[in-house]
N, C-alpha and C positions, 0 to 999 in steps of 0.2 A: 160487486156481487160476490157472495161466497161461492167458491168453487166446489162442485159436487165431487166427492171422492170417486175415483174410477171403479173401485171394488163395489161400491154401492150402486153405481150405474149398471154394472154388469149383472148384479143380482136382480134388478127389476126390468132389464132391457126387454126380455121376451114378452113381458106383459104390457109395456108402455110404448114401444117403438114399432112402427111399420116401415117396410122398405119395398123395393121394386123388383123382387125376384131373387133367384139364387146367384146370379152373376153380380159382380160389383156394380151398384147403381152409379149412374153418372150425374154429377151435380148440375143443377140448372138454377141459377140465382136470379130469378125474375122479380122477386119482391123482397121486402124487408124480412118477412117471415122465412123465406128461403135462405137468406143470408144468415139469419139468426140460427136456423136449424143446422146449416152446414158448419158454422163457427162453433156451435155447441158440440157437435160430433167430433170435430177436430180437436177442440180443447180437451175433451174428455179422453182422447186417445193418448194423451201425454202420460207416459209411464206404462203403456199397455205391454210392451215387450218385457219390462221388468216383472210385471204382474204374471205374465204367461210363464216366465222362467220360474217364478216362485211356485207356480202350480205344476211344475214338472213338464211343461209343454216346450218342445223343441221349436224354436222360432224359425227354423229352416222350413217348417211346414206351415208358414203363414197363410198360404192359399187355402189349406184345409180349414184353418181357423176362420177365415173369411167366409167360406162356404157354410160352416156351422153357424156362424154369426148371422148370416142372412136367413138361413132356415129357421133359426130360433126367433128372429125378429118377425119373420113372415107368419109364424104360428099365430100371431095376434091373439084373438080371443078363443082360439081352439084349445079347449081345456085338455083334451086328450094328448095333443102334441106338447102342450106346456108341461104336463105331468111327465111325459117321456123325456123331454130335455132336462127337466129338473132331476130325474133319476140318473141320467148320464153324468150330470154335473156332480151330484153327491157321490156317485159311484167312483168317479175319478178322484174326488177328494179323499175317499176312504182308502183307495189304492196308493195314491201319491203322498198323502199327508198322514192319515191316521196310522196306517201300517208302519210306515217309516218312523214316525214319531214314537209309537208304542215300542217298536223294536229297540230304539235308542234308549228309552226309559228303562226297559227291562234288561236288555243284553249289552248295553253300552256300545263299545267298539267291536264287539264280537259279531262279525257278519255271517258266521256259520249257523247262527240260530235265528229263527223268525217266529212271530206269532202266526196264527192261522187266518188267512184272508177268508177262507170258506166259512169258518165258524163266526168270524166277525159279521159277514154278510147274513148268515143264518140268524144270528141274534138280532141284528138290526132290522131285518125283515119281520121277524116275529114281534119285535117291539112296535114296529110301525103298523102292522096289520092286526095285532092283537090275537093272532092265531098260532097254534102249535108251539106256544112258548114252553120251554123247559124250566123256567123259573119266573117268578113275578118281577116287576120292575124294581121293587124294593130289594128283593133278593139279589137281583143283578148288580145293583150298586154295592151291596155288601160283599158279594163274591168277587167282584172285580177288584175292590180294594184289598181284600184278603189275599187272593191269588196273586195279585200284582206284587205284594211284598214277598210271598213265598217263592214265586218263580224267580224274582230278582235276586233274592237271597241265595238260591241255589246256583244261579248263574254267576253271581259274584264269588261264591265259595269255590266254584270250579276254577275261577281265574285267580282268586287271591287266597286259596287254601293255605299255602305256606305262610302267609302273613298272619293268618288266624292262629296257626300253630305257634309261631314265634311270639305272638302276643300272650297266648296262654302260658307258655314257658316263662316268659318274663314275669307275669303276675305270680306264678307259683314260686319262683326263685326269690322275688322281692318279699313275699310273705314270710320267708324264713329269716330275713335280716333283722339285726338288733334294732329295737326302737320302733319297728313297724307294727301297727295295730290294724285290726280288721273290723269293719262295720258289718252289720247283719246282711246288707245287700251284696257284700263282696268287695266293696271299695276298701282299699288299703290307704293308710295315712301315717305320716311321721310328724310329730309336733316339733316345729322349729321354735315357736314362741307361743306360750299359753297365755291367753288373755283372761280377763275375769268379767267381761261385759255380758250383755244379753245374748242369748242363743236365739237366732231367728227361726220363725216358722217358714214354711215354703212360700207363704203369701207375703212375707215381710219384705220391705224395701231395704236393700243392703247396699252399702258403699264398699267396694272392694278394689284391690289391685290383684292382678294375676299374671302368670306366665305359663303358657301351654307349650309342651314339647312332645314329640314322638319319642318312642323308646330308644331310638338311636341318637337322641339329643338335639334334634332339629327343632328350633323354636318356630312355631307357626302363628303365634299371637302373643302379644305382651302389652299390657297397659303401662308397664315400667318403661318400655322403650318409647312409648308415646307420651310419657309423663302425664297421664290422664286417667285417674281412677274412674270406674264406671259406677253408676247408681241405677239399680233396676230391681225388679222382683226376683226373689231367690229362685222361683220356679221357672224362670225364663232361660235357664241354662240346661245343658244335657243332664240326664238322670244322675249319673255318678257325681257330677259337680254339685248338684242340688243336695244329694245325700250327704256330702261332706259339709256343705254350708250349714245345714240344719242341725249339725252336731258341734259346730264351732262357736265358742264364746267370742263376742266382739273383742278385738285387740289381739286375736290369735293369728299366727301364720303357720300353715300346714303345708307339707309336701304330700300331694294326693296322687295315688296310682289307680287309674280307672280301667277296669276290664273292658274289652272292646264292646261287649253286649250292653254296657251301661254308658258307652260313649256314642259313636256314630254307627256302630254295627256294620251292616252291609252297605251303608250309604257311601258313595264315592264323592268325597269333598275335594275342593280344588287343591288343598295342600296336605290332605290326609287320606291315605289309602284305606279301602274297606277293611274291616276287622282289625283296626289298629287300637291297641291299648294306648292310653295317654297318661302323661305326667303333668300335673299342675302344681305350681306354687300359688297358694291362695292366701291373701292377706285380708282378713275381714276387719275393715276399718271401723264401721259403725252399723247399727241396726235401727231402722225406723219402723215401729210397729203400726203406724198409721196406714 
């Protein structure tokens, strides 16, 4: 028989299980059904401590957990109690998971800043009840995404401002060097080898070799090292990379200097700091217009 996931059981427990009071019930295995019930309960407890830890529950307070478990199960068909316990469960999820998760997305490792639990609750309650909303649900989705980027950018700039200045200085100095040209977007490039093949559109499939470096010369990705050119749509790369590709004739090799705002901007990548200008050697091997 397929085992029912513990989390799923927890989600429906209050509505589907009855018990014998708020103290821990004592098992009485007088029939096959009794044994089935007990075995089911014990089997589904496998992993409960890990689950509680993931929810931010200190397992030292297991007695309090058991008390709440019994009360929730005893609620049975009492819709008022069921709603109350559901509210507690979601409230704890907001506090333990949503706030912490959103803080990490926006502020990274900076523990001195936090989103507002009060306003998260106010917005959640307005959306749930449909009353006193300061914006529509559609507006909320748009504002959330927009403000997420803006607040994160400010937080990252506070932490990585010097890197942004360093990148801007690098691009300004590189633009003055012999042989370096500038595209309208602000991307700089130097021709290593000029091909005479087709110039791709952003939707064209291209076969390329490339090597990506930070401005201090650290290589973070290279198809040359893997000895494996890649074939993909031109528009699947970062903006500055795409802008260079759609100006390159097939057979060309360019060294491309991408300003941070056309690279990963405020995003914190595993091997690239926020606001990093990047250097790419791009070899456009072929273009497939299909």
